[in-house]
C-alpha positions as CSV (number, residue, x, y, z in Angstrom):
1,X,21.0,-4.0,-21.4
2,X,17.6,-3.4,-19.3
3,X,19.4,-2.7,-16.3
4,X,21.0,0.4,-18.0
5,X,17.5,2.0,-18.0
6,X,16.8,3.2,-14.4
7,X,13.0,2.7,-14.6
8,X,13.7,-1.0,-16.0
9,X,16.5,-1.4,-13.4
10,X,14.0,-0.6,-10.5
11,X,11.4,-3.0,-12.1
12,X,13.9,-5.8,-12.2
13,X,14.9,-5.1,-8.6
14,X,11.4,-5.4,-7.3
15,X,10.8,-8.4,-9.6
16,X,13.7,-10.0,-7.8
17,X,12.3,-9.2,-4.4
18,X,8.9,-10.7,-5.4
19,X,10.5,-13.9,-6.6
20,X,12.5,-14.4,-3.4
21,X,9.6,-13.8,-1.1
22,X,7.2,-15.7,-3.3
23,X,9.6,-18.7,-2.8
24,X,9.4,-18.2,1.0
25,X,5.6,-18.1,0.9
26,X,5.5,-21.3,-0.9
27,X,7.1,-22.9,2.2
28,X,5.3,-21.0,4.8
29,X,3.2,-18.0,5.4
30,X,5.5,-15.5,7.1
31,X,4.4,-12.1,8.0
32,X,7.5,-10.3,6.9
33,X,7.5,-12.1,3.4
34,X,3.8,-11.1,3.0
35,X,4.6,-7.5,3.7
36,X,7.8,-7.6,1.5
37,X,5.9,-9.0,-1.4
38,X,3.1,-6.6,-1.2
39,X,5.5,-3.7,-1.2
40,X,7.2,-5.2,-4.2
41,X,3.9,-5.7,-6.1
42,X,3.0,-2.0,-5.3
43,X,6.1,-0.7,-6.8
44,X,5.8,-3.0,-9.7
45,X,2.4,-1.7,-10.5
46,X,3.6,1.9,-10.0
47,X,6.5,1.3,-12.5
48,X,4.3,-0.2,-15.0
49,X,1.8,2.7,-14.7
50,X,4.8,5.1,-15.4
51,X,5.8,2.9,-18.4
52,X,2.2,3.2,-19.9
53,X,2.2,7.0,-19.2
54,X,5.5,7.4,-21.1
55,X,4.4,5.2,-24.0
56,X,0.9,7.0,-24.0
57,X,-0.7,3.5,-23.8
58,X,-3.8,2.4,-21.7
59,X,-3.8,-0.1,-18.9
60,X,-5.5,-3.3,-20.3
61,X,-5.5,-4.9,-16.8
62,X,-2.4,-6.8,-17.7
63,X,-1.6,-7.3,-13.9
64,X,-4.8,-8.8,-12.9
65,X,-3.4,-12.1,-11.5
66,X,-0.7,-10.2,-9.6
67,X,-3.4,-7.8,-8.1
68,X,-5.4,-10.8,-7.2
69,X,-2.5,-12.3,-5.1
70,X,-1.9,-8.8,-3.8
71,X,-5.4,-8.5,-2.6
72,X,-5.6,-11.9,-0.8
73,X,-2.4,-11.5,1.0
74,X,-3.6,-8.1,2.0
75,X,-6.5,-9.7,3.8
76,X,-3.9,-11.9,5.7
77,X,-1.7,-8.7,6.3
78,X,-4.8,-6.6,7.7
79,X,-5.6,-9.2,10.3
80,X,-1.9,-9.3,11.4
81,X,-1.8,-5.5,11.8
82,X,-5.5,-5.6,13.5
83,X,-4.1,-8.2,16.1
84,X,-1.1,-5.7,16.8
85,X,-3.1,-2.5,17.1
86,X,-5.8,-4.4,19.2
87,X,-3.2,-5.1,21.8
88,X,-1.9,-1.6,21.8
89,X,-5.3,0.0,22.2
90,X,-6.5,-2.5,24.9
91,X,-3.7,-1.4,27.3
92,X,-4.8,-2.5,30.7
93,X,-7.8,-4.4,29.3
94,X,-5.5,-6.8,27.4
95,X,-6.6,-9.8,29.3
96,X,-10.3,-9.0,28.6
97,X,-9.9,-9.0,24.9
98,X,-8.4,-12.6,24.7
99,X,-11.8,-13.7,23.1
100,X,-11.3,-10.9,20.5
101,X,-7.7,-12.0,19.7
102,X,-9.0,-15.6,19.3
103,X,-11.7,-14.5,16.9
104,X,-9.2,-12.5,14.8
105,X,-6.6,-15.4,14.7
106,X,-9.4,-17.7,13.5
107,X,-10.1,-15.3,10.8
108,X,-6.7,-15.2,9.8
109,X,-6.2,-18.9,9.9
110,X,-9.2,-19.2,7.5
111,X,-7.7,-16.4,5.2
112,X,-4.4,-18.3,5.2
113,X,-6.0,-21.3,3.5
114,X,-7.0,-19.0,0.6
115,X,-3.6,-17.4,0.5
116,X,-2.0,-20.8,0.3
117,X,-4.4,-21.6,-2.5
118,X,-3.6,-18.3,-4.4
119,X,0.2,-18.9,-3.9
120,X,-0.2,-22.5,-5.5
121,X,-2.1,-21.1,-8.4
122,X,0.1,-18.1,-9.2
123,X,2.9,-18.0,-11.6
124,X,5.3,-15.4,-12.9
125,X,4.3,-15.4,-16.7
126,X,2.3,-12.3,-16.3
127,X,5.2,-10.4,-15.0
128,X,7.6,-12.1,-17.5
129,X,5.5,-10.8,-20.4
130,X,5.4,-7.2,-19.0
131,X,9.1,-7.2,-18.4
132,X,9.7,-8.0,-22.3
133,X,7.0,-5.4,-23.1
134,X,8.6,-2.7,-20.9
135,X,12.0,-3.3,-22.4
136,X,10.6,-3.0,-26.1
137,X,8.8,0.3,-24.9
138,X,12.0,1.8,-23.4
139,X,14.1,1.3,-26.6
140,X,12.5,4.3,-27.9
141,X,13.7,6.6,-25.0
142,X,17.1,8.1,-24.2
143,X,18.1,9.0,-20.8
144,X,17.1,12.7,-21.4
145,X,13.7,11.7,-22.6
146,X,13.0,9.3,-19.6
147,X,13.9,12.0,-17.1
148,X,11.7,14.6,-19.0
149,X,8.8,12.2,-19.4
150,X,9.0,10.9,-15.7
151,X,8.8,14.4,-14.4
152,X,5.8,15.2,-16.5
153,X,4.2,12.1,-14.9
154,X,5.0,13.3,-11.6
155,X,3.7,16.7,-12.1
156,X,0.5,15.2,-13.5
157,X,0.1,13.2,-10.3
158,X,0.8,16.1,-8.1
159,X,-2.0,18.1,-10.0
160,X,-4.3,15.2,-9.1
161,X,-3.2,15.5,-5.4
162,X,-4.0,19.3,-5.6
163,X,-7.5,18.5,-7.0
164,X,-8.3,16.1,-4.3
165,X,-6.9,18.2,-1.5
166,X,-9.9,20.4,-1.5
167,X,-12.0,17.4,-0.3
168,X,-9.0,15.6,1.5
169,X,-11.2,14.0,4.3
170,X,-13.3,12.2,1.7
171,X,-10.6,11.7,-1.0
172,X,-7.5,10.8,1.1
173,X,-7.2,7.3,-0.4
174,X,-6.9,9.1,-3.7
175,X,-4.1,11.4,-2.4
176,X,-2.4,8.3,-1.1
177,X,-2.3,6.6,-4.4
178,X,-0.9,9.5,-6.3
179,X,1.6,10.5,-3.6
180,X,2.8,7.0,-3.7
181,X,3.5,7.1,-7.2
182,X,5.3,10.4,-6.9
183,X,7.5,8.9,-4.1
184,X,8.4,5.8,-6.0
185,X,9.1,7.6,-9.4
186,X,11.1,10.5,-7.6
187,X,13.6,7.8,-6.4
188,X,14.1,6.2,-9.7
189,X,16.9,8.7,-10.7
190,X,20.1,9.7,-8.9
191,X,18.8,13.3,-8.7
192,X,15.4,14.5,-7.7
193,X,13.3,15.5,-10.7
194,X,10.5,17.5,-9.1
195,X,11.0,17.4,-5.3
196,X,13.7,18.5,-2.8
197,X,15.0,16.3,-0.1
198,X,12.8,18.0,2.3
199,X,9.7,17.5,0.1
200,X,10.6,14.0,-0.3
201,X,10.9,13.4,3.4
202,X,7.5,15.3,4.0
203,X,5.8,13.0,1.3
204,X,7.1,10.1,3.3
205,X,5.5,11.2,6.6
206,X,2.2,11.9,4.7
207,X,2.2,8.3,3.3
208,X,2.9,6.9,6.8
209,X,-0.1,8.8,8.3
210,X,-2.3,7.7,5.5
211,X,-1.3,4.2,6.0
212,X,-2.4,4.6,9.6
213,X,-5.7,5.9,8.5
214,X,-6.1,2.6,6.5
215,X,-5.0,0.3,9.2
216,X,-7.3,1.9,11.7
217,X,-10.2,1.7,9.4
218,X,-9.8,-2.0,9.1
219,X,-9.2,-2.2,12.9
220,X,-12.6,-0.5,13.6
221,X,-14.3,-2.7,11.1
222,X,-13.1,-5.8,13.0
223,X,-13.9,-4.4,16.2
224,X,-17.5,-3.8,14.9
225,X,-17.9,-7.1,13.3
226,X,-16.9,-9.0,16.5
227,X,-19.1,-6.8,18.7
228,X,-22.2,-7.2,16.6
229,X,-21.7,-10.7,15.5
230,X,-20.4,-12.5,18.9
231,X,-21.3,-10.3,21.7
232,X,-24.8,-9.3,23.2
233,X,-25.3,-5.5,23.9
234,X,-26.1,-6.3,27.4
235,X,-22.5,-7.8,28.0
236,X,-19.8,-5.7,29.5
237,X,-17.4,-6.7,26.8
238,X,-19.7,-5.2,24.3
239,X,-19.2,-1.8,26.0
240,X,-15.5,-2.4,26.2
241,X,-15.1,-3.2,22.5
242,X,-17.3,-0.2,21.5
243,X,-14.9,2.2,23.7
244,X,-11.9,0.5,21.8
245,X,-13.5,1.4,18.7
246,X,-13.8,5.1,19.9
247,X,-10.2,5.1,20.8
248,X,-9.3,3.8,17.3
249,X,-11.4,6.3,15.5
250,X,-9.6,9.2,17.5
251,X,-6.3,7.7,16.4
252,X,-7.5,7.6,12.8
253,X,-8.7,11.3,13.0
254,X,-5.3,12.3,14.4
255,X,-3.5,10.6,11.6
256,X,-6.0,12.3,9.0
257,X,-5.4,15.7,10.3
258,X,-1.7,15.2,10.3
259,X,-1.8,14.0,6.8
260,X,-3.9,16.9,5.6
261,X,-1.7,19.4,7.2
262,X,1.5,18.0,5.8
263,X,-0.3,17.7,2.3
264,X,-1.2,21.4,2.5
265,X,2.3,22.2,3.3
266,X,3.7,20.1,0.5
267,X,1.5,21.5,-2.0
268,X,2.3,25.1,-0.8
269,X,6.2,24.2,-1.1
270,X,6.0,23.1,-4.6
271,X,6.6,25.7,-7.2
């Protein structure tokens, strides 16, 4: 049974999550469903990458259509997060940023049309084929081999993190990719293969801060686009938005410093 294989079992669980949320999105674009389907796709991509590592095969871009869906839904998700962060950063200037919020909503409405189009065009054939492929690949592994090879894949990803740690401020996005895989793979089996519970928790905090960095980078980009394409540099609103950009940059830097420090600690803890 595929479910008897823990990696395949996790794959099937996320596939089920994707299917349920996809059905919701076919009826209406709901922020929570978009978030959940994107998380499910991230995990599916990670589990498939692990399968390729275990079977010593190369990725032939077999998740291309699913990646396209992930990408366009990400545009919608980014604008949703940007609106929330903009309100938070505005503080007492909330009333003054209403034109900005209207601008962001109009962008999101336009993106929504492309999201609906992508949803209509997407089908599960790609994932169904990979489910069959993974089941065949895992026929050659017993549980001991799965644990051993998964641990090797985790160790390899951690080595990548160590390499990129030296230039963390430029390569934090690469650190995030490898740590996310380590985080997902470490939770496949009942017992941790490479990390203690404390290390797993620290990894979660690192990923949280790395996510904040990405969110604030998108926020800064949208602030800048609004300021330069809509406002004149002689307007009071121009200076206000620019100050909000600076606040966002400071929050991004705080998250970057925290992530860097925690990553250094994690690497030092790992024997």
